[in-house]
N, CA, C and O of each residue as an XYZ file, in Angstrom:
928
protein
N      47.547     45.317    -51.086
C      48.093     44.709    -52.296
C      47.811     45.626    -53.484
O      46.654     45.973    -53.722
N      48.857     46.034    -54.251
C      48.615     46.908    -55.392
C      48.038     46.134    -56.555
O      48.308     44.944    -56.721
N      47.214     46.840    -57.388
C      46.716     46.219    -58.607
C      47.685     46.524    -59.740
O      48.760     47.081    -59.513
N      47.304     46.158    -60.959
C      48.191     46.323    -62.100
C      48.513     47.758    -62.412
O      49.486     48.007    -63.123
N      47.760     48.719    -61.926
C      48.006     50.129    -62.198
C      48.796     50.807    -61.095
O      48.967     52.025    -61.128
N      49.290     50.041    -60.102
C      50.063     50.634    -59.029
C      49.223     51.098    -57.856
O      49.778     51.563    -56.860
N      47.914     50.991    -57.936
C      47.039     51.373    -56.834
C      46.711     50.152    -55.991
O      46.916     49.014    -56.414
N      46.201     50.402    -54.797
C      45.682     49.290    -54.026
C      44.377     48.830    -54.669
O      43.750     49.568    -55.429
N      43.985     47.616    -54.357
C      42.736     47.082    -54.893
C      41.568     47.956    -54.478
O      40.663     48.210    -55.273
N      41.584     48.422    -53.226
C      40.490     49.251    -52.726
C      40.431     50.576    -53.483
O      39.347     51.037    -53.840
N      41.588     51.190    -53.727
C      41.621     52.447    -54.480
C      41.091     52.249    -55.894
O      40.347     53.085    -56.408
N      41.472     51.152    -56.515
C      40.998     50.878    -57.872
C      39.496     50.669    -57.926
O      38.822     51.153    -58.836
N      38.974     49.937    -56.934
C      37.529     49.681    -56.907
C      36.754     50.977    -56.700
O      35.737     51.203    -57.356
N      37.230     51.831    -55.792
C      36.530     53.100    -55.552
C      36.668     54.042    -56.738
O      35.753     54.816    -57.021
N      37.789     53.987    -57.430
C      37.938     54.803    -58.635
C      36.920     54.381    -59.690
O      36.336     55.230    -60.363
N      36.708     53.090    -59.835
C      35.720     52.596    -60.800
C      34.309     52.981    -60.381
O      33.498     53.353    -61.229
N      34.000     52.900    -59.088
C      32.685     53.314    -58.614
C      32.459     54.800    -58.883
O      31.368     55.211    -59.280
N      33.503     55.602    -58.662
C      33.377     57.022    -58.942
C      33.152     57.295    -60.418
O      32.381     58.184    -60.780
N      33.823     56.534    -61.269
C      33.642     56.717    -62.711
C      32.237     56.314    -63.144
O      31.622     56.989    -63.969
N      31.734     55.224    -62.594
C      30.367     54.797    -62.917
C      29.360     55.843    -62.463
O      28.373     56.098    -63.154
N      29.603     56.453    -61.302
C      28.696     57.490    -60.820
C      28.696     58.699    -61.763
O      27.638     59.238    -62.085
N      29.881     59.118    -62.199
C      29.975     60.297    -63.074
C      29.351     60.042    -64.441
O      28.595     60.870    -64.949
N      29.669     58.901    -65.030
C      29.247     58.616    -66.408
C      27.858     57.998    -66.455
O      27.145     58.122    -67.451
N      27.478     57.329    -65.363
C      26.191     56.651    -65.188
C      26.152     55.289    -65.859
O      25.637     54.339    -65.270
N      26.668     55.164    -67.048
C      26.672     53.860    -67.732
C      27.770     53.882    -68.796
O      27.788     54.774    -69.644
N      28.693     52.903    -68.760
C      29.809     52.912    -69.706
C      30.390     51.517    -69.827
O      30.166     50.652    -68.980
N      31.138     51.320    -70.893
C      31.789     50.041    -71.137
C      33.143     49.940    -70.457
O      33.642     50.905    -69.877
N      33.723     48.759    -70.540
C      34.982     48.475    -69.865
C      36.101     49.399    -70.333
O      36.844     49.931    -69.508
N      36.232     49.599    -71.636
C      37.340     50.399    -72.165
C      37.317     51.815    -71.604
O      38.347     52.329    -71.168
N      36.154     52.442    -71.614
C      36.084     53.821    -71.127
C      36.324     53.893    -69.627
O      37.025     54.788    -69.156
N      35.754     52.964    -68.871
C      35.930     52.998    -67.423
C      37.395     52.782    -67.050
O      37.908     53.440    -66.144
N      38.065     51.870    -67.738
C      39.488     51.643    -67.470
C      40.299     52.894    -67.770
O      41.199     53.258    -67.013
N      39.968     53.563    -68.904
C      40.696     54.782    -69.275
C      40.435     55.901    -68.274
O      41.355     56.638    -67.917
N      39.193     56.035    -67.820
C      38.845     57.082    -66.855
C      39.637     56.931    -65.564
O      39.990     57.922    -64.926
N      39.913     55.694    -65.183
C      40.566     55.429    -63.902
C      42.074     55.186    -64.035
O      42.770     55.030    -63.032
N      42.573     55.154    -65.274
C      43.989     54.886    -65.466
C      44.390     53.474    -65.090
O      45.499     53.237    -64.612
N      43.481     52.540    -65.308
C      43.734     51.143    -64.959
C      43.889     50.300    -66.216
O      43.268     50.601    -67.236
N      44.709     49.246    -66.165
C      44.719     48.285    -67.274
C      43.344     47.643    -67.418
O      42.637     47.451    -66.429
N      42.971     47.316    -68.639
C      41.642     46.747    -68.866
C      41.448     45.449    -68.101
O      40.359     45.180    -67.594
N      42.502     44.644    -68.014
C      42.358     43.364    -67.298
C      42.064     43.604    -65.813
O      41.254     42.901    -65.210
N      42.737     44.611    -65.233
C      42.497     44.940    -63.828
C      41.102     45.504    -63.642
O      40.384     45.127    -62.716
N      40.722     46.420    -64.540
C      39.393     47.023    -64.440
C      38.310     45.960    -64.573
O      37.314     45.990    -63.850
N      38.503     45.025    -65.495
C      37.494     43.967    -65.690
C      37.378     43.108    -64.429
O      36.275     42.782    -63.989
N      38.532     42.746    -63.852
C      38.494     41.899    -62.650
C      37.774     42.614    -61.514
O      36.939     42.019    -60.834
N      38.096     43.895    -61.305
C      37.463     44.632    -60.214
C      35.973     44.851    -60.472
O      35.164     44.741    -59.552
N      35.609     45.159    -61.709
C      34.200     45.370    -62.030
C      33.383     44.097    -61.812
O      32.265     44.148    -61.298
N      33.941     42.974    -62.202
C      33.208     41.719    -62.010
C      33.056     41.384    -60.526
O      32.043     40.818    -60.114
N      34.066     41.734    -59.726
C      33.927     41.541    -58.279
C      32.856     42.466    -57.713
O      32.093     42.068    -56.832
N      32.795     43.705    -58.218
C      31.766     44.640    -57.778
C      30.381     44.168    -58.207
O      29.403     44.399    -57.496
N      30.287     43.515    -59.354
C      29.007     42.948    -59.804
C      28.554     41.865    -58.835
O      27.385     41.818    -58.452
N      29.485     40.991    -58.437
C      29.140     39.919    -57.504
C      28.640     40.465    -56.171
O      27.794     39.855    -55.517
N      29.172     41.622    -55.774
C      28.771     42.242    -54.510
C      27.507     43.086    -54.635
O      26.956     43.533    -53.628
N      27.044     43.306    -55.871
C      25.849     44.118    -56.084
C      26.123     45.610    -56.106
O      25.191     46.413    -56.135
N      27.416     45.994    -56.093
C      27.760     47.412    -56.102
C      27.576     48.031    -57.483
O      27.190     49.195    -57.594
N      27.852     47.259    -58.541
C      27.538     47.673    -59.905
C      26.807     46.510    -60.568
O      26.811     45.390    -60.057
N      26.190     46.782    -61.693
C      25.509     45.724    -62.442
C      25.799     45.867    -63.922
O      26.058     46.965    -64.413
N      25.753     44.756    -64.624
C      25.974     44.782    -66.066
C      24.750     45.378    -66.762
O      23.616     45.219    -66.310
N      25.010     46.059    -67.860
C      23.932     46.650    -68.646
C      24.249     46.476    -70.124
O      25.301     45.949    -70.486
N      23.346     46.918    -70.961
C      23.547     46.773    -72.398
C      24.778     47.543    -72.871
O      25.430     47.145    -73.836
N      25.091     48.635    -72.197
C      26.225     49.463    -72.597
C      27.476     49.192    -71.765
O      28.497     49.852    -71.959
N      27.413     48.242    -70.853
C      28.580     47.896    -70.057
C      28.248     47.727    -68.595
O      27.802     46.657    -68.180
N      28.461     48.770    -67.804
C      28.225     48.709    -66.365
C      27.529     49.982    -65.895
O      27.715     51.060    -66.459
N      26.714     49.826    -64.835
C      26.064     50.970    -64.194
C      25.981     50.690    -62.697
O      26.283     49.586    -62.244
N      25.572     51.696    -61.940
C      25.526     51.556    -60.485
C      24.527     50.472    -60.083
O      23.463     50.338    -60.686
N      24.885     49.706    -59.062
C      24.036     48.609    -58.629
C      23.165     48.957    -57.436
O      23.349     50.004    -56.816
N      22.217     48.085    -57.110
C      21.258     48.378    -56.040
C      21.869     48.415    -54.645
O      21.336     49.082    -53.758
N      22.975     47.712    -54.438
C      23.529     47.692    -53.083
C      24.092     49.058    -52.704
O      23.965     49.489    -51.558
N      24.711     49.734    -53.664
C      25.224     51.076    -53.397
C      24.074     52.018    -53.076
O      24.186     52.874    -52.198
N      22.967     51.855    -53.796
C      21.794     52.698    -53.518
C      21.308     52.482    -52.093
O      21.020     53.441    -51.378
N      21.215     51.211    -51.677
C      20.721     50.922    -50.327
C      21.678     51.461    -49.270
O      21.248     52.012    -48.257
N      22.974     51.300    -49.512
C      23.944     51.819    -48.553
C      23.873     53.342    -48.479
O      23.977     53.925    -47.400
N      23.696     53.976    -49.629
C      23.612     55.426    -49.670
C      22.416     55.963    -48.911
O      22.481     57.053    -48.342
N      21.328     55.214    -48.895
C      20.136     55.668    -48.193
C      20.351     55.750    -46.690
O      19.604     56.433    -45.989
N      21.375     55.054    -46.191
C      21.644     55.089    -44.758
C      22.574     56.211    -44.339
O      22.800     56.421    -43.148
N      23.125     56.945    -45.327
C      24.081     58.005    -45.003
C      23.377     59.202    -44.383
O      22.287     59.588    -44.805
N      24.014     59.778    -43.380
C      23.527     61.026    -42.805
C      24.710     61.704    -42.127
O      25.515     61.031    -41.484
N      24.832     63.028    -42.260
C      25.997     63.713    -41.699
C      25.936     63.901    -40.192
O      26.968     64.130    -39.561
N      24.740     63.810    -39.597
C      24.576     64.005    -38.164
C      23.803     62.826    -37.581
O      22.746     62.472    -38.103
N      24.307     62.206    -36.507
C      23.628     61.038    -35.938
C      22.192     61.356    -35.543
O      21.923     62.368    -34.896
N      21.284     60.489    -35.937
C      19.898     60.613    -35.528
C      19.073     61.593    -36.326
O      17.889     61.765    -36.036
N      19.658     62.252    -37.336
C      18.925     63.283    -38.071
C      17.730     62.704    -38.819
O      16.628     63.247    -38.739
N      17.934     61.621    -39.535
C      16.820     61.007    -40.264
C      15.710     60.580    -39.309
O      14.534     60.860    -39.542
N      16.093     59.907    -38.244
C      15.094     59.394    -37.293
C      14.317     60.535    -36.646
O      13.104     60.441    -36.460
N      15.021     61.617    -36.304
C      14.355     62.745    -35.657
C      13.400     63.460    -36.605
O      12.370     63.978    -36.175
N      13.738     63.491    -37.895
C      12.948     64.254    -38.846
C      11.805     63.526    -39.505
O      10.872     64.157    -40.002
N      11.860     62.214    -39.519
C      10.912     61.468    -40.364
C       9.455     61.667    -39.960
O       8.641     62.058    -40.797
N       9.108     61.411    -38.715
C       7.699     61.523    -38.299
C       7.191     62.966    -38.371
O       6.101     63.188    -38.899
N       7.935     63.957    -37.861
C       7.445     65.343    -37.984
C       7.277     65.784    -39.441
O       6.329     66.501    -39.761
N       8.184     65.363    -40.326
C       8.078     65.750    -41.731
C       6.839     65.133    -42.377
O       6.169     65.784    -43.179
N       6.537     63.907    -42.038
C       5.350     63.268    -42.606
C       4.067     63.911    -42.068
O       3.076     64.038    -42.787
N       4.101     64.304    -40.820
C       2.952     65.002    -40.251
C       2.757     66.359    -40.939
O       1.627     66.762    -41.215
N       3.849     67.049    -41.208
C       3.771     68.335    -41.893
C       3.218     68.172    -43.309
O       2.438     69.001    -43.778
N       3.626     67.109    -43.977
C       3.110     66.852    -45.328
C       1.609     66.588    -45.302
O       0.883     67.028    -46.193
N       1.143     65.872    -44.281
C      -0.298     65.597    -44.166
C      -1.072     66.888    -43.892
O      -2.143     67.107    -44.458
N      -0.527     67.735    -43.025
C      -1.224     68.967    -42.653
C      -1.333     69.925    -43.831
O      -2.386     70.519    -44.061
N      -0.248     70.071    -44.571
C      -0.200     71.077    -45.633
C      -0.584     70.546    -47.011
O      -0.974     71.319    -47.885
N      -0.476     69.229    -47.211
C      -0.684     68.652    -48.541
C       0.483     68.889    -49.466
O       0.431     68.492    -50.630
N       1.550     69.533    -48.979
C       2.735     69.824    -49.789
C       3.799     68.756    -49.561
O       3.705     67.953    -48.632
N       4.809     68.761    -50.422
C       5.932     67.848    -50.254
C       6.928     68.444    -49.272
O       7.122     69.658    -49.232
N       7.553     67.589    -48.486
C       8.448     68.055    -47.421
C       9.791     67.351    -47.552
O       9.857     66.131    -47.703
N      10.859     68.138    -47.491
C      12.199     67.582    -47.579
C      13.038     67.924    -46.367
O      12.895     68.997    -45.782
N      13.907     67.012    -45.996
C      14.922     67.248    -44.974
C      16.255     67.289    -45.703
O      16.634     66.316    -46.354
N      16.969     68.398    -45.603
C      18.110     68.642    -46.480
C      19.363     69.010    -45.699
O      19.283     69.541    -44.591
N      20.529     68.722    -46.292
C      21.807     69.120    -45.711
C      22.676     69.714    -46.813
O      22.444     69.476    -47.999
N      23.665     70.480    -46.412
C      24.676     70.969    -47.350
C      25.830     69.985    -47.381
O      26.347     69.570    -46.344
N      26.223     69.621    -48.596
C      27.328     68.677    -48.720
C      28.106     69.019    -49.981
O      27.575     68.964    -51.091
N      29.377     69.375    -49.793
C      30.260     69.717    -50.905
C      29.646     70.799    -51.795
O      29.690     70.718    -53.023
N      29.076     71.807    -51.146
C      28.563     72.951    -51.879
C      27.226     72.739    -52.552
O      26.795     73.582    -53.338
N      26.563     71.644    -52.268
C      25.257     71.382    -52.857
C      24.228     71.118    -51.768
O      24.572     70.779    -50.636
N      22.961     71.277    -52.131
C      21.861     70.935    -51.239
C      21.470     69.488    -51.514
O      20.984     69.169    -52.598
N      21.678     68.632    -50.554
C      21.376     67.207    -50.719
C      20.090     66.875    -49.972
O      19.977     67.136    -48.774
N      19.119     66.297    -50.682
C      17.855     65.901    -50.070
C      18.068     64.583    -49.335
O      18.227     63.530    -49.954
N      18.068     64.657    -48.020
C      18.356     63.485    -47.200
C      17.124     62.595    -47.037
O      17.232     61.369    -47.013
N      15.960     63.224    -46.926
C      14.721     62.464    -46.767
C      13.599     63.266    -47.423
O      13.599     64.496    -47.369
N      12.649     62.574    -48.038
C      11.628     63.248    -48.849
C      10.273     62.622    -48.617
O      10.124     61.402    -48.695
N       9.273     63.459    -48.330
C       7.897     62.999    -48.162
C       7.039     63.647    -49.242
O       6.792     64.851    -49.178
N       6.576     62.883    -50.233
C       5.744     63.484    -51.289
C       4.419     63.978    -50.734
O       3.834     63.359    -49.845
N       3.955     65.092    -51.266
C       2.672     65.642    -50.857
C       1.535     65.139    -51.725
O       1.698     64.208    -52.513
N       0.395     65.763    -51.568
C      -0.788     65.341    -52.311
C      -0.854     65.941    -53.704
O      -1.717     65.571    -54.499
N       0.069     66.881    -54.010
C      -0.039     67.594    -55.275
C       0.363     66.765    -56.480
O       0.021     67.116    -57.609
N       1.096     65.653    -56.260
C       1.443     64.758    -57.353
C       2.372     65.405    -58.363
O       3.017     66.414    -58.077
N       2.433     64.807    -59.562
C       3.258     65.348    -60.631
C       4.712     65.420    -60.228
O       5.212     64.560    -59.503
N       5.400     66.469    -60.709
C       6.821     66.598    -60.432
C       7.079     66.785    -58.945
O       8.125     66.370    -58.445
N       6.132     67.411    -58.221
C       6.336     67.631    -56.801
C       6.107     66.371    -55.987
O       6.516     66.312    -54.827
N       5.476     65.382    -56.551
C       5.190     64.172    -55.812
C       6.219     63.087    -55.994
O       6.140     62.043    -55.347
N       7.203     63.319    -56.882
C       8.197     62.293    -57.114
C       9.135     62.191    -55.932
O       9.405     63.184    -55.256
N       9.635     60.985    -55.681
C      10.595     60.790    -54.609
C      11.917     61.407    -55.013
O      12.440     61.135    -56.094
N      12.464     62.257    -54.119
C      13.701     62.957    -54.435
C      14.817     62.608    -53.468
O      15.822     63.318    -53.419
N      14.675     61.529    -52.689
C      15.741     61.130    -51.785
C      17.062     61.050    -52.527
O      17.144     60.487    -53.619
N      18.101     61.625    -51.918
C      19.424     61.507    -52.492
C      19.704     62.454    -53.637
O      20.815     62.451    -54.169
N      18.737     63.266    -54.038
C      18.964     64.207    -55.122
C      19.757     65.402    -54.624
O      19.556     65.874    -53.504
N      20.659     65.886    -55.467
C      21.459     67.058    -55.131
C      21.020     68.233    -55.986
O      20.800     68.098    -57.190
N      20.896     69.395    -55.342
C      20.511     70.626    -56.013
C      21.549     71.694    -55.706
O      22.341     71.526    -54.778
N      21.569     72.800    -56.469
C      22.520     73.873    -56.160
C      22.315     74.410    -54.744
O      21.228     74.292    -54.178
N      23.360     74.997    -54.182
C      23.244     75.513    -52.821
C      22.249     76.660    -52.740
O      21.708     76.931    -51.669
N      21.995     77.350    -53.873
C      21.146     78.541    -53.825
C      19.661     78.240    -53.948
O      18.885     79.141    -54.267
N      19.233     76.991    -53.702
C      17.823     76.745    -53.447
C      17.490     77.334    -52.074
O      18.392     77.637    -51.293
N      16.206     77.495    -51.783
C      15.827     78.001    -50.459
C      16.378     77.096    -49.362
O      16.834     77.579    -48.326
N      16.336     75.779    -49.589
C      16.807     74.823    -48.594
C      18.298     74.967    -48.341
O      18.764     74.709    -47.231
N      19.049     75.372    -49.347
C      20.473     75.594    -49.185
C      20.776     76.969    -48.623
O      21.663     77.118    -47.781
N      20.045     77.974    -49.083
C      20.294     79.344    -48.634
C      20.144     79.487    -47.129
O      20.929     80.183    -46.484
N      19.141     78.831    -46.571
C      18.902     78.993    -45.139
C      20.047     78.385    -44.323
O      20.277     78.784    -43.181
N      20.762     77.422    -44.906
C      21.919     76.833    -44.240
C      23.180     77.664    -44.458
O      23.965     77.867    -43.533
N      23.367     78.138    -45.676
C      24.537     78.971    -45.961
C      24.472     80.270    -45.150
O      25.489     80.742    -44.642
N      23.275     80.840    -45.032
C      23.124     82.093    -44.278
C      23.477     81.902    -42.808
O      23.985     82.826    -42.172
N      23.220     80.734    -42.264
C      23.484     80.492    -40.850
C      24.795     79.797    -40.576
O      25.100     79.491    -39.424
N      25.587     79.538    -41.618
C      26.825     78.776    -41.442
C      27.931     79.635    -40.853
O      28.089     80.803    -41.210
N      28.693     79.038    -39.947
C      29.868     79.699    -39.398
C      30.883     78.611    -39.047
O      30.542     77.675    -38.323
N      32.113     78.707    -39.538
C      32.618     79.773    -40.393
C      32.021     79.709    -41.797
O      31.316     78.763    -42.148
N      32.317     80.723    -42.580
C      31.756     80.814    -43.928
C      32.124     79.582    -44.746
O      33.261     79.112    -44.699
N      31.170     79.072    -45.484
C      31.401     77.891    -46.300
C      32.189     78.255    -47.557
O      32.020     79.347    -48.098
N      33.044     77.353    -48.022
C      33.846     77.630    -49.230
C      33.029     77.421    -50.505
O      33.176     76.401    -51.179
N      32.181     78.373    -50.830
C      31.309     78.250    -51.996
C      31.790     79.088    -53.172
O      31.112     79.173    -54.196
N      32.955     79.706    -53.029
C      33.442     80.558    -54.102
C      32.818     81.934    -54.026
O      32.146     82.263    -53.049
N      33.037     82.746    -55.058
C      32.472     84.107    -55.051
C      30.952     84.071    -54.945
O      30.287     83.346    -55.686
N      30.410     84.853    -54.024
C      28.965     84.918    -53.828
C      28.428     86.191    -54.474
O      29.159     87.172    -54.606
N      27.167     86.184    -54.875
C      26.591     87.386    -55.492
C      26.693     88.593    -54.565
O      26.667     88.456    -53.342
N      26.810     89.781    -55.166
C      26.933     90.987    -54.367
C      25.750     91.231    -53.453
O      25.889     91.865    -52.407
N      24.578     90.729    -53.841
C      23.365     90.923    -53.047
C      23.228     89.897    -51.920
O      22.305     89.983    -51.111
N      24.150     88.921    -51.867
C      23.964     87.819    -50.929
C      24.039     88.271    -49.475
O      23.274     87.779    -48.645
N      24.938     89.192    -49.144
C      25.088     89.593    -47.751
C      23.780     90.128    -47.190
O      23.381     89.776    -46.080
N      23.118     90.978    -47.961
C      21.839     91.534    -47.506
C      20.772     90.442    -47.426
O      19.977     90.412    -46.487
N      20.759     89.546    -48.415
C      19.774     88.458    -48.404
C      20.004     87.526    -47.224
O      19.054     87.084    -46.578
N      21.271     87.228    -46.945
C      21.588     86.343    -45.821
C      21.165     86.954    -44.496
O      20.676     86.245    -43.616
N      21.349     88.269    -44.341
C      20.923     88.937    -43.114
C      19.415     88.826    -42.921
O      18.940     88.608    -41.807
N      18.663     88.978    -44.015
C      17.207     88.865    -43.930
C      16.790     87.443    -43.568
O      15.851     87.248    -42.798
N      17.480     86.459    -44.118
C      17.160     85.055    -43.818
C      17.422     84.755    -42.340
O      16.615     84.102    -41.679
N      18.549     85.235    -41.836
C      18.863     85.001    -40.414
C      17.855     85.708    -39.507
O      17.451     85.164    -38.479
N      17.459     86.901    -39.883
C      16.526     87.670    -39.054
C      15.148     87.036    -39.019
O      14.521     86.958    -37.962
N      14.668     86.578    -40.190
C      13.313     86.019    -40.282
C      13.284     84.518    -39.984
O      12.236     83.970    -39.645
N      14.439     83.855    -40.112
C      14.486     82.420    -39.890
C      13.831     81.613    -40.995
O      13.338     80.513    -40.748
N      13.819     82.148    -42.223
C      13.164     81.449    -43.328
C      13.743     81.953    -44.643
O      14.145     83.110    -44.757
N      13.779     81.069    -45.629
C      14.171     81.432    -46.993
C      13.067     81.002    -47.942
O      12.392     79.999    -47.710
N      12.887     81.765    -49.010
C      11.836     81.490    -49.979
C      12.442     81.221    -51.357
O      13.493     81.752    -51.717
N      11.753     80.391    -52.097
C      12.086     80.147    -53.504
C      10.778     80.251    -54.278
O       9.910     79.385    -54.168
N      10.648     81.299    -55.047
C       9.434     81.499    -55.852
C       9.766     81.259    -57.316
O       9.929     82.198    -58.095
N       9.863     79.988    -57.675
C      10.213     79.552    -59.030
C      11.587     80.065    -59.443
O      11.835     80.285    -60.629
N      12.482     80.257    -58.476
C      13.816     80.759    -58.787
C      14.703     79.692    -59.415
O      15.572     80.006    -60.228
N      14.489     78.438    -59.047
C      15.338     77.352    -59.537
C      14.638     76.532    -60.617
O      15.269     76.139    -61.598
N      13.350     76.271    -60.450
C      12.599     75.468    -61.420
C      11.214     76.069    -61.608
O      10.563     76.446    -60.634
N      10.766     76.160    -62.845
C       9.445     76.705    -63.148
C       8.361     75.851    -62.499
O       8.409     74.623    -62.562
N       7.387     76.506    -61.877
C       6.274     75.803    -61.255
C       6.564     75.237    -59.888
O       5.704     74.580    -59.301
N       7.764     75.474    -59.357
C       8.148     74.923    -58.057
C       8.488     76.072    -57.105
O       9.381     76.872    -57.384
N       7.774     76.146    -55.987
C       8.021     77.143    -54.950
C       8.359     76.433    -53.641
O       7.987     75.277    -53.438
N       9.061     77.128    -52.766
C       9.555     76.462    -51.561
C       9.707     77.442    -50.409
O      10.099     78.594    -50.594
N       9.390     76.958    -49.220
C       9.701     77.617    -47.955
C      10.701     76.720    -47.231
O      10.473     75.515    -47.119
N      11.794     77.279    -46.741
C      12.786     76.475    -46.028
C      13.163     77.152    -44.721
O      13.341     78.369    -44.665
N      13.282     76.351    -43.673
C      13.634     76.848    -42.345
C      14.754     75.986    -41.780
O      14.876     74.820    -42.159
N      15.577     76.527    -40.883
C      16.698     75.754    -40.346
C      16.273     74.767    -39.265
O      15.334     75.008    -38.507
N      16.990     73.652    -39.218
C      16.892     72.686    -38.123
C      18.208     72.765    -37.368
O      19.277     72.590    -37.953
N      18.133     73.028    -36.069
C      19.339     73.256    -35.277
C      19.777     71.984    -34.563
O      18.961     71.243    -34.014
N      21.083     71.752    -34.584
C      21.650     70.590    -33.928
C      21.868     70.807    -32.446
O      21.466     71.837    -31.905
N      22.504     69.847    -31.778
C      22.695     69.930    -30.323
C      23.468     71.160    -29.871
O      23.294     71.617    -28.742
N      24.328     71.706    -30.744
C      25.160     72.844    -30.344
C      24.589     74.173    -30.825
O      25.241     75.209    -30.702
N      23.382     74.150    -31.370
C      22.714     75.382    -31.747
C      22.906     75.833    -33.171
O      22.156     76.686    -33.647
N      23.892     75.287    -33.876
C      24.135     75.684    -35.256
C      23.159     74.950    -36.179
O      22.727     73.844    -35.853
N      22.803     75.541    -37.323
C      21.924     74.845    -38.272
C      22.591     73.563    -38.784
O      23.674     73.608    -39.367
N      21.941     72.441    -38.562
C      22.463     71.155    -39.009
C      21.815     70.707    -40.314
O      22.414     69.968    -41.094
N      20.597     71.158    -40.540
C      19.839     70.747    -41.719
C      18.782     71.810    -41.982
O      18.628     72.761    -41.215
N      18.066     71.632    -43.070
C      16.936     72.520    -43.344
C      15.702     71.680    -43.637
O      15.790     70.566    -44.153
N      14.569     72.238    -43.299
C      13.285     71.617    -43.592
C      12.630     72.452    -44.685
O      12.443     73.658    -44.523
N      12.289     71.817    -45.780
C      11.697     72.549    -46.905
C      10.289     72.051    -47.182
O      10.019     70.851    -47.153
N       9.405     72.990    -47.450
C       8.032     72.683    -47.833
C       7.889     73.134    -49.286
O       7.988     74.324    -49.587
N       7.659     72.184    -50.172
C       7.692     72.442    -51.615
C       6.287     72.343    -52.183
O       5.585     71.359    -51.951
N       5.882     73.356    -52.921
C       4.530     73.384    -53.463
C       4.539     74.113    -54.803
O       5.602     74.361    -55.373
N       3.365     74.452    -55.300
C       3.266     75.136    -56.590
C       2.909     76.605    -56.370
O       2.554     76.992    -55.257
N       3.000     77.425    -57.417
C       2.785     78.871    -57.249
C       1.381     79.260    -56.795
O       1.170     80.396    -56.373
N       0.420     78.346    -56.873
C      -0.946     78.683    -56.471
C      -1.091     78.794    -54.962
O      -2.060     79.379    -54.478
N      -0.144     78.241    -54.212
C      -0.231     78.261    -52.753
C       0.509     79.469    -52.185
O       1.491     79.933    -52.764
N       0.035     79.971    -51.055
C       0.679     81.078    -50.365
C       1.840     80.549    -49.522
O       1.635     79.763    -48.597
N       3.043     80.980    -49.842
C       4.204     80.525    -49.084
C       4.204     81.090    -47.667
O       4.630     80.418    -46.727
N       3.731     82.313    -47.517
C       3.730     82.937    -46.186
C       2.914     82.133    -45.181
O       3.252     82.098    -43.998
N       1.856     81.494    -45.632
C       0.996     80.731    -44.727
C       1.654     79.417    -44.284
O       1.184     78.769    -43.349
N       2.735     79.032    -44.953
C       3.421     77.788    -44.601
C       4.549     78.004    -43.594
O       5.068     77.046    -43.022
N       4.924     79.260    -43.382
C       6.108     79.549    -42.573
C       5.939     79.075    -41.130
O       6.804     78.375    -40.605
N       4.837     79.449    -40.488
C       4.649     79.125    -39.080
C       4.673     77.639    -38.793
O       5.349     77.195    -37.865
N       3.948     76.872    -39.573
C       3.881     75.432    -39.324
C       5.207     74.767    -39.663
O       5.576     73.777    -39.031
N       5.935     75.292    -40.652
C       7.263     74.750    -40.972
C       8.231     75.018    -39.833
O       9.006     74.137    -39.463
N       8.200     76.229    -39.267
C       9.099     76.560    -38.165
C       8.783     75.741    -36.920
O       9.696     75.330    -36.206
N       7.501     75.499    -36.650
C       7.134     74.678    -35.504
C       7.637     73.252    -35.675
O       8.114     72.639    -34.720
N       7.530     72.719    -36.902
C       8.025     71.367    -37.168
C       9.538     71.302    -37.017
O      10.073     70.334    -36.476
N      10.225     72.331    -37.494
C      11.682     72.368    -37.363
C      12.091     72.417    -35.890
O      13.080     71.797    -35.500
N      11.338     73.148    -35.077
C      11.643     73.188    -33.643
C      11.462     71.814    -33.005
O      12.224     71.431    -32.118
N      10.457     71.081    -33.456
C      10.239     69.734    -32.933
C      11.419     68.828    -33.266
O      11.889     68.069    -32.418
N      11.891     68.913    -34.498
C      13.047     68.086    -34.913
C      14.289     68.503    -34.143
O      15.054     67.655    -33.683
N      14.493     69.817    -34.001
C      15.661     70.321    -33.270
C      15.655     69.833    -31.829
O      16.701     69.454    -31.302
N      14.490     69.838    -31.184
C      14.389     69.368    -29.800
C      14.733     67.894    -29.703
O      15.367     67.464    -28.740
N      14.317     67.109    -30.705
C      14.651     65.680    -30.695
C      16.151     65.467    -30.853
O      16.714     64.566    -30.230
N      16.800     66.277    -31.671
C      18.249     66.170    -31.839
C      18.977     66.550    -30.539
O      19.954     65.903    -30.160
N      18.506     67.582    -29.874
C      19.120     67.966    -28.598
C      18.932     66.886    -27.565
O      19.789     66.685    -26.706
N      17.807     66.181    -27.642
C      17.538     65.114    -26.686
C      18.493     63.956    -26.794
O      18.676     63.203    -25.837
N      19.121     63.801    -27.986
C      20.089     62.720    -28.122
C      21.347     63.014    -27.328
O      22.277     62.208    -27.324
């Protein structure tokens, strides 16, 4: 059934959800304009989304609701990836005291699929589930370097080919405060049932720690996760 703007009701509702995600919080007039919907249609759909818990009313209009957050937490690009990674990642966090992330590439970004805060607290101890970072974090680089066919990321730096070869040869990528001050990272690939990198395991710490000493235990943990994925 089309709505007042010529779209189906489902298309209109998803357009509004997309607008709320982009803007984060906005009133009816702006959301209707963003989606090309009549205000009456936008209001009706938004109120239905409120009833479902997909969006919620706020002082400035509407924002994303808790049900979308809960549904999003269940998303994973490969079956069993979260389940296979959770226990090994938590064990790695206990052993190293660092924060550990399980990450995937999605639409040219590094998406943190699961996050285990370490003992270091502060910015490194915050929960980062669902956060998206540029592909050129260590967690993204180790996936881009092993991707085949080449991912559509646009023009790559001239030095990338040599860097990618080193990452493939060593099986690890490093981030020494390259993306954020005070944040360092070791990332290794997690291989899926067919042998291609399906995800990356990242160990995130501060500059006071030696990244080289984290490589072996990170790679062993990644092998454990990879074996569990193959077992499925």
